[in-house]
C-alpha positions as CSV (number, residue, x, y, z in Angstrom):
1,M,-6.1,-28.3,-3.3
2,D,-7.0,-29.0,-6.9
3,I,-8.7,-25.7,-7.4
4,K,-8.5,-23.4,-10.4
5,H,-8.3,-19.6,-9.8
6,H,-9.3,-17.0,-12.4
7,H,-11.1,-13.7,-12.7
8,V,-14.6,-13.1,-14.2
9,E,-15.9,-9.7,-15.4
10,V,-19.2,-8.8,-13.8
11,N,-20.9,-5.4,-13.8
12,G,-17.7,-3.6,-14.5
13,L,-15.7,-5.4,-11.8
14,R,-13.3,-8.3,-11.9
15,L,-14.2,-10.9,-9.4
16,H,-11.7,-13.5,-8.4
17,V,-13.2,-17.0,-8.3
18,A,-12.0,-20.4,-7.1
19,E,-13.4,-23.3,-9.0
20,R,-13.4,-27.1,-9.0
21,G,-15.4,-29.9,-10.6
22,E,-17.9,-30.2,-13.5
23,G,-21.6,-30.5,-13.5
24,P,-24.5,-28.4,-12.1
25,L,-23.3,-25.1,-10.8
26,V,-23.1,-24.5,-7.0
27,L,-22.1,-21.0,-6.0
28,L,-20.6,-20.5,-2.5
29,L,-20.8,-17.0,-1.1
30,H,-18.6,-16.1,1.9
31,G,-19.2,-13.6,4.7
32,F,-17.3,-11.1,6.8
33,P,-14.3,-11.0,7.2
34,E,-13.6,-13.9,4.9
35,S,-13.0,-14.9,1.3
36,W,-13.3,-17.8,-1.0
37,Y,-11.0,-19.7,1.4
38,S,-13.8,-20.0,3.9
39,W,-15.1,-22.8,1.6
40,R,-11.9,-24.8,1.5
41,H,-13.6,-27.9,3.0
42,Q,-16.5,-27.9,0.6
43,F,-14.7,-28.0,-2.8
44,A,-13.6,-31.7,-2.8
45,P,-16.8,-33.3,-1.5
46,L,-19.1,-31.4,-3.8
47,A,-16.9,-31.7,-6.8
48,E,-16.5,-35.4,-6.3
49,A,-20.3,-35.7,-6.0
50,G,-20.6,-34.3,-9.6
51,Y,-21.0,-30.5,-9.1
52,R,-19.2,-27.5,-10.5
53,V,-18.2,-25.6,-7.3
54,V,-17.4,-21.9,-7.6
55,A,-16.5,-19.6,-4.7
56,P,-15.9,-16.0,-5.6
57,D,-14.3,-13.3,-3.5
58,Q,-17.3,-11.1,-3.5
59,R,-17.3,-7.4,-4.4
60,G,-14.8,-5.5,-2.4
61,Y,-13.1,-8.5,-0.9
62,A,-9.6,-10.1,-1.2
63,R,-8.5,-10.5,-4.8
64,S,-11.6,-9.0,-6.3
65,D,-12.0,-5.4,-7.4
66,R,-13.1,-2.8,-4.9
67,A,-16.0,-0.6,-6.0
68,S,-15.3,3.1,-5.5
69,G,-18.2,4.4,-3.4
70,I,-20.1,3.3,-0.3
71,K,-23.3,3.3,-2.3
72,D,-21.8,0.7,-4.7
73,Y,-22.3,-2.1,-2.1
74,T,-26.1,-2.3,-1.8
75,L,-28.0,-5.5,-1.7
76,P,-29.2,-5.0,-5.3
77,H,-25.6,-4.6,-6.4
78,L,-24.6,-7.8,-4.6
79,V,-27.5,-9.7,-6.1
80,G,-26.6,-8.3,-9.5
81,D,-23.1,-9.7,-9.1
82,V,-24.5,-13.2,-8.5
83,V,-26.8,-12.9,-11.5
84,A,-24.0,-11.7,-13.7
85,L,-21.6,-14.4,-12.4
86,I,-24.0,-17.2,-13.3
87,G,-24.2,-15.9,-16.8
88,A,-20.5,-15.2,-17.1
89,L,-19.8,-18.8,-16.0
90,G,-22.0,-20.0,-18.9
91,A,-24.6,-21.6,-16.6
92,E,-28.4,-21.3,-17.0
93,N,-28.9,-21.5,-13.2
94,A,-27.2,-22.4,-9.9
95,V,-27.7,-23.5,-6.4
96,V,-26.6,-20.6,-4.3
97,V,-25.1,-21.1,-0.8
98,G,-24.3,-18.2,1.5
99,H,-22.7,-17.9,4.9
100,D,-22.9,-14.8,7.1
101,W,-23.3,-11.8,4.7
102,G,-23.3,-14.2,1.9
103,A,-26.6,-15.6,3.2
104,P,-28.7,-12.4,2.7
105,V,-27.2,-12.2,-0.8
106,A,-28.2,-15.9,-1.5
107,W,-31.7,-15.5,0.0
108,S,-32.2,-12.2,-1.9
109,T,-31.0,-13.7,-5.2
110,A,-33.5,-16.6,-4.7
111,L,-36.2,-14.1,-3.8
112,L,-35.7,-11.8,-6.8
113,R,-34.5,-14.3,-9.5
114,P,-36.0,-17.7,-8.8
115,D,-35.6,-18.4,-12.5
116,L,-31.9,-18.6,-12.0
117,V,-31.8,-20.3,-8.6
118,R,-32.4,-24.1,-8.4
119,G,-32.1,-24.1,-4.7
120,V,-30.8,-21.8,-1.9
121,V,-28.9,-22.5,1.3
122,G,-28.3,-20.1,4.2
123,L,-25.7,-20.8,6.8
124,S,-25.9,-18.7,10.1
125,V,-28.2,-15.9,8.8
126,P,-31.8,-16.9,8.2
127,P,-33.9,-15.3,5.4
128,L,-35.1,-11.8,6.2
129,P,-36.9,-10.9,3.0
130,P,-37.0,-8.5,1.5
131,V,-34.5,-6.3,3.3
132,G,-31.7,-8.7,4.2
133,M,-31.2,-7.9,7.9
134,P,-32.6,-5.6,10.5
135,S,-31.9,-1.9,10.1
136,V,-29.0,-0.3,12.0
137,T,-31.6,2.2,13.4
138,S,-33.5,-0.6,15.1
139,S,-30.3,-2.4,16.2
140,R,-29.1,0.9,17.9
141,R,-32.4,1.0,19.8
142,I,-31.9,-2.6,21.0
143,Y,-28.1,-2.8,21.6
144,G,-26.9,0.8,21.6
145,D,-24.4,2.8,19.5
146,R,-21.5,0.4,20.4
147,Y,-23.2,-2.6,18.8
148,Y,-20.7,-3.7,16.1
149,Q,-23.0,-3.0,13.1
150,A,-23.5,0.5,14.4
151,Y,-19.8,0.9,15.2
152,F,-19.0,0.0,11.6
153,Q,-21.1,2.9,10.2
154,E,-18.5,5.6,10.6
155,P,-16.3,5.5,7.4
156,G,-12.7,4.9,8.2
157,R,-12.9,4.1,11.9
158,A,-13.2,0.3,11.9
159,D,-11.3,0.2,8.6
160,A,-8.2,1.7,10.3
161,E,-8.5,-0.3,13.5
162,L,-8.7,-3.7,11.7
163,A,-6.1,-2.8,9.1
164,A,-3.5,-1.7,11.7
165,D,-2.8,-5.4,12.5
166,P,-4.8,-7.8,10.4
167,A,-3.3,-10.9,11.9
168,T,-4.3,-9.9,15.4
169,A,-7.8,-8.7,14.3
170,L,-8.6,-11.8,12.4
171,R,-7.1,-14.2,15.0
172,R,-9.2,-12.6,17.7
173,L,-12.4,-12.3,15.6
174,L,-12.4,-15.8,14.2
175,T,-11.7,-17.2,17.7
176,M,-14.2,-15.0,19.5
177,A,-17.1,-16.0,17.3
178,A,-16.3,-19.7,17.3
179,G,-18.2,-22.3,19.4
180,D,-15.2,-24.2,20.8
181,D,-15.6,-23.2,24.4
182,P,-18.5,-25.2,25.8
183,T,-18.7,-22.9,28.8
184,K,-19.2,-19.7,26.8
185,E,-22.7,-18.7,25.6
186,P,-23.0,-16.5,22.5
187,V,-23.8,-12.8,23.0
188,P,-24.2,-9.9,20.7
189,W,-20.9,-8.2,19.8
190,I,-20.8,-4.8,21.6
191,V,-17.6,-2.7,21.8
192,P,-17.3,-1.5,25.4
193,E,-17.1,2.2,26.0
194,G,-13.6,3.4,26.0
195,E,-12.2,0.4,24.0
196,G,-11.4,0.1,20.3
197,L,-12.8,-2.6,18.1
198,V,-9.8,-5.0,18.3
199,D,-9.4,-4.4,22.0
200,S,-13.0,-5.6,22.5
201,M,-12.0,-9.1,21.4
202,P,-9.9,-11.2,23.8
203,E,-6.6,-12.6,22.7
204,P,-6.9,-16.4,22.4
205,A,-4.4,-18.7,24.2
206,D,-4.5,-21.0,21.2
207,L,-6.2,-21.2,17.8
208,P,-9.3,-23.3,17.7
209,A,-8.9,-26.8,16.4
210,W,-10.6,-26.0,13.1
211,L,-8.3,-23.0,12.3
212,S,-4.7,-23.8,11.6
213,A,-1.9,-21.3,11.5
214,E,-1.9,-21.9,7.7
215,D,-5.6,-21.1,7.5
216,L,-5.1,-17.9,9.5
217,A,-2.2,-16.9,7.3
218,A,-4.4,-17.4,4.2
219,F,-7.0,-15.0,5.5
220,V,-4.4,-12.5,6.7
221,E,-2.9,-12.4,3.1
222,D,-6.4,-11.6,1.8
223,Y,-6.4,-8.5,4.1
224,S,-2.8,-7.4,3.6
225,E,-3.6,-4.2,1.7
226,P,-4.2,-1.0,3.7
227,D,-7.8,-0.7,2.3
228,S,-8.7,-4.4,2.5
229,F,-11.4,-3.9,5.1
230,T,-13.1,-0.9,3.6
231,G,-15.0,-2.7,0.9
232,P,-16.3,-5.4,3.3
233,L,-17.3,-2.8,5.8
234,N,-19.2,-0.8,3.2
235,W,-21.6,-3.7,3.0
236,Y,-22.7,-2.8,6.5
237,R,-22.9,0.9,5.6
238,N,-25.7,0.1,3.2
239,I,-27.9,-1.8,5.7
240,D,-30.4,1.1,6.2
241,R,-30.2,2.0,2.5
242,N,-31.2,-1.5,1.6
243,Q,-34.4,-1.1,3.6
244,G,-35.6,1.5,1.0
245,L,-34.2,-0.3,-2.0
246,M,-35.9,-3.6,-1.2
247,T,-39.3,-2.3,-0.2
248,P,-40.9,-2.9,-3.6
249,F,-40.6,-6.6,-2.9
250,Q,-42.4,-6.6,0.4
251,G,-44.7,-9.6,0.6
252,L,-42.8,-11.9,-1.8
253,R,-41.8,-15.3,-0.5
254,I,-38.7,-17.4,-1.4
255,E,-40.3,-19.9,-3.7
256,V,-37.3,-22.2,-4.4
257,P,-36.2,-25.3,-2.4
258,A,-34.1,-24.1,0.6
259,L,-32.0,-25.3,3.5
260,Y,-31.0,-23.4,6.6
261,V,-28.1,-24.4,9.0
262,V,-27.0,-22.6,12.1
263,G,-24.9,-23.4,15.2
264,D,-26.4,-23.1,18.7
265,K,-23.3,-21.2,19.7
266,D,-23.6,-18.7,16.9
267,M,-24.1,-15.1,18.0
268,V,-26.8,-14.7,15.2
269,S,-28.9,-17.3,16.9
270,V,-29.4,-15.2,20.1
271,L,-30.1,-11.8,18.4
272,K,-33.5,-10.4,19.1
273,G,-36.2,-11.8,16.9
274,V,-34.2,-14.6,15.3
275,A,-35.9,-17.4,17.3
276,E,-39.3,-16.0,16.3
277,L,-38.1,-15.7,12.7
278,R,-37.1,-19.4,12.6
279,E,-40.6,-20.3,13.7
280,M,-41.8,-18.4,10.6
281,L,-39.4,-20.0,8.1
282,P,-42.0,-22.4,6.6
283,H,-44.1,-19.4,5.7
284,I,-41.2,-17.3,4.4
285,V,-39.7,-20.2,2.5
286,P,-42.6,-22.6,1.8
287,K,-40.2,-25.2,0.1
288,L,-37.9,-25.4,3.2
289,H,-36.2,-28.7,3.1
290,A,-34.7,-28.5,6.6
291,D,-33.8,-26.2,9.4
292,I,-30.7,-27.7,11.1
293,T,-29.1,-26.7,14.4
294,L,-25.5,-27.9,15.0
295,P,-24.8,-28.3,18.7
296,G,-21.6,-26.6,19.9
297,C,-21.0,-24.9,16.6
298,G,-20.3,-21.1,16.5
299,H,-20.6,-18.6,13.8
300,W,-18.1,-20.1,11.2
301,T,-20.5,-22.9,10.3
302,Q,-18.8,-24.6,7.3
303,Q,-15.3,-24.2,8.7
304,E,-16.1,-25.4,12.2
305,R,-18.3,-28.3,11.2
306,P,-17.4,-29.2,7.6
307,E,-18.5,-32.9,7.8
308,E,-22.0,-32.1,9.0
309,V,-22.4,-29.1,6.6
310,N,-21.1,-31.1,3.6
311,A,-23.5,-34.0,4.5
312,A,-26.4,-31.6,4.7
313,L,-25.5,-29.9,1.4
314,L,-25.1,-33.1,-0.5
315,E,-28.4,-34.5,0.9
316,F,-30.1,-31.3,-0.2
317,L,-28.5,-31.2,-3.6
318,A,-29.5,-34.7,-4.2
319,T,-33.2,-33.8,-3.8
320,L,-32.8,-31.1,-6.4
321,S,-31.4,-33.6,-8.9
322,A,-34.2,-36.1,-8.3
């Protein structure tokens, strides 16, 4: 891949970024447990269409610096990184695209800094302004203490389980949340009583077609250090804290052009309240360009369905250039 790798200083941290192309800036924000590599299929099509494509390893991930404390991973910190990154790259603004955890960061950046965001795209996770995602407290009431976001709250527990064998953990998680099996319906991830996190995920007979052995190895390398999962898990440990930090922005709408894409086999699509939320999208995001459902697609939207996602991105980007 003809991609340039370098580091950018933002808010006292060095973020690793992967970059290709010239033109208007498009920032691609990955989710959990991923890295810049999640966007490997997007670089060439977007760059060849005339865009400068930049995908960082976000705060705490892969080749980027890890902030020291749990409280250093709040949504305002993450939005601040995007704001600083746009400036550090010498751009006046950007189209911000986020998948999984990257989506709340993208939506929140558009909400709080519409002057810097020409357009916003969320993959998998819809906009939940102003707090990013439901509180862990409410999730516990609905799904119990073994719901994965609740399970992640105890510092050190999930960190150690995932780091003990990153190859097994990532192979199982990437496969479990995919949409390749047409007979399997998406369900919330709940760790059964008496099982550990990794044990709760079945071992796949084969890798899904969209995930090669080389792809898996690239992700495993990103999580090869003993503390590789702690920064990413600390994002989850601020979900309830984000509720308080973002309350001053209650009532604001996302006022920039927007696109939402989700697979119908994505676990997020079946979480309580998401269907109702999607019905409200035109009110939350009045300049919503499209709300797209990809049949048979699981959670890893841009990796599972790169052609459809790239086509949707390019069509949306063209409307912003008009």
